[in-house]
Residue, then its C-alpha position, 0 to 999 in steps of 0.5 A: x444490421x436491421x438488414x441482416x435481421x430481417x434476411x435471417x428471419x426470413x430464413x427461419x420464418x421459411x425453414x420452421x414455417x412459423x409467421x413473420x413475428x414468431x421468426x423476428x423474435x426467434x431472430x432476437x433470441x438468436x441473436x442475444x445468445x450468441x452475445x451472451x456465449x461470446x462473452x462468456x467465451x472472453x471471460x474464460x480465455x482471459x481468466x479475469x473477467x469483467x469485475x469492477x475495480x477493487x477499493x483499498x481497505x480502511x486500516x492502517x498496517x504497521x509491518x517490519x521486523x521485531x524490534x523495529x518499534x511496530x508495538x511502540x507506535x503504535x501505543x504512541x498514536x493510541x495512548x500518547x504514551x511510551x510502554x515498555x514492550x514485547x514481541x508478540x504472535x499476535x496482532x494488535x488491532x484497535x480503532x481510535x483517534x490519533x491528535x498530532x498534539x504539540x509535536x518538538x518539530x512543530x514547536x521548534x519551526x515555529x521558535x524560528x517562525x518558519x512558516x507550517x503550512x498543512x499540504x503546502x510543498x513549499x513550507x514545512x508539512x507538520x499537522x496543526x497542534x489540535x488537529x485530530x483524524x479519526x477514528x483510525x484502525x490501525x493494525x500492529x502486526x507481528x514481524x516474525x518471519x513465520x507471520x510473513x505470509x499472514x501479513x502479506x494477506x492483510x494488505x487487502x484490509x490496508x489503506x496504507x502500510x507504515x513499514x518500521x526499519x531499526x535504524x540502528x539494525x543492520x543485519x535484518x536490513x537483508x530481511x526487510x528487502x525480502x519482505x518488500x521483493x514478496x510486497x511489491x510483487x503481491x497481487x494486491x499491492x499491485x493493483x490497490x497500489x497501496x501506499x507506503x511509508x519507510x519510518x525508519x525508527x530510533x534515529x535519535x540514537x547518535x549510531x543510527x543510520x540517516x534516512x538518506x543512508x537507509x534509502x539512497x545510500x552515500x558512495x554505493x547502493x544502498x543495503x536494502x536496495x541492493x538486496x531487491x537488486x539482486x533479488x530482482x536480476x534473479x527472480x525478475x519482475x521488479x524495476x526498469x531493465x537496464x537501471x539498478x533498483x531504486x526504492x522510491x522510484x521503480x517500486x510499483x506503488x507510492x512511497x515515502x521514506x522518513x526519521x522517526x522516533x517514538x521514544x521521543x515522540x517525533x512521530x511528526x511524518x506519521x501523523x502526515x502520512x495518516x491525514x494524506x491518507x486518511x482526511 
């Protein structure tokens, strides 16, 4: 390298008639300019440039179709109370502390002397009775189709997403699958790997579908996965060639599933999920 510098310096000194010190300075300036120009050209060609890795936001984002129970969950988390809700085109956004409390499933586990150890994969993972988290910023975003684009834009502000599905409302599963496809191909989800909890609400109802049926299927491809598979075949991008799409295996971000009931305040899986993301 120094041999090259000396030769270049000598050439500049001979051609410009300057002193050796000046020629050496000019040589280093030429080298620096060449390096800068090369990096700039590389950035333009690659289209991405050199930028620091982005981090996820700090909000827990509640998504899902109208009537899935987003607002009911929002008020359960915030106030611990059941409220009557109506559809809205305005997001509900608030920062508050979440207290898991003496949840029904936790009491049942204690009644049968089952091990209850948060964070233990071999035990029942439940929040402690008086464990508090936060304050957290929670956003309940409207589920109207016309608001979906704005909902997707909220992903960059989310630390995690809780996606509510009405366990009784089969006709809306196609819309749910469509929204999942949009999320799974969204640039922010792909870059940030935003964790998503798919929560099947109203699971306390006798006619409600089980979590296994909603996510995995029994004797056929489950509705949501089947709809996403059809979109994947026609549009591409998702999944693995030669394999049918599986929500928890082929999604481009971490996916968990659970069954909850906002009406009966059975939200233990959501407390655990929030603890994982924010504790």
